[in-house]
Each structure stands twice: as structure tokens, then as C-alpha cells.
N, C-alpha and C positions, 0 to 999 in steps of 0.2 A: 359215319352218321353217332351223334351222341343226343340221347334222351335224358332229361335232369329231371329230378323228384317230381317236378310240378308238370311234366307232360310234354314239355318244349322240346322239340327237336332241332336240332342244328347238324350244319355239315361242313366239315374242314377238308382241306387237302392238306395233306404232308407228302412232299418228295421225299424220296429215299434216295441213296447215293447208289451206284451202279456195284459198287465193290463189296465185297463179301466180309461178314464179320459185324462187330458190337455198331449198332447208332443210334445216338441219343437226340430227340426231337424235343422242344417247351410243349407243352400242350396242358392249358389250365382251363379249368371248367369249373365251377360250383357242384352242388350235390349231384352228382350222376348216378343214373341207376343202370344203364346200359351204354355201351359202346359197339357198334358194326363196323367194322373193316372191310374194305373193298377194294380189290386190286383192278388197278383201271386199265395199266400195260405195266410188262416187265421187257427190261432187254433182253434184248436176243431170243425173244418166245418163239416156240414152234410146237408144232403138233407132239413131236418126241422130247420135248422138255415140260417139265413140270415148274411151278412157281413153290418156294418152301419159304414157309416164316416159322424159325424154330422156336422162339420164345417173345412174348411182350408182356413188359410190367408197365403197371400202374401204381405211381406212388402217392399217398396221401399228402398232406399240407405239412410244409415245414414247422417246426416247433422253434425255429430261431426266434421269430417274432414274439414269440411270449416268454423268452427269457431275457428279454433287454431291458 
């Protein structure tokens, strides 16, 4: 769930690969004030296994458009 500066909320679904390691996904939004991540399912999930997300990074807008 994405919450923007004007209070609007929007849901987006970003499927991830089942493999371990880094993954990048395009995720563009305007002035965002909050992001909520919800794991809806996981590969080989069971009562004895936990889902782990090591790191999530959000990057600001690119400066390349201003340099042209």
C-alpha cells in the first residue's frame, strides 16, 4: 500500500522470484509518505519456516533528466 503526500492510497502487486539473492523491481510513485509491504504467499512456506526480507531500498528521482 502506497500513501502519497495528499493522503491518497494505492495498492500495487510486485511478484518476486523464488530464488535467493538481490532483485530489482521498477516502482515509480510521486511524493510518497509511507509504504506498507504485505507478504501474501511464499514458496515452500510451512509452520517451521519463516519468511525473511533482508533489505529494501527506495531511491529518489534520477538527476539525469536535469543534466541534458
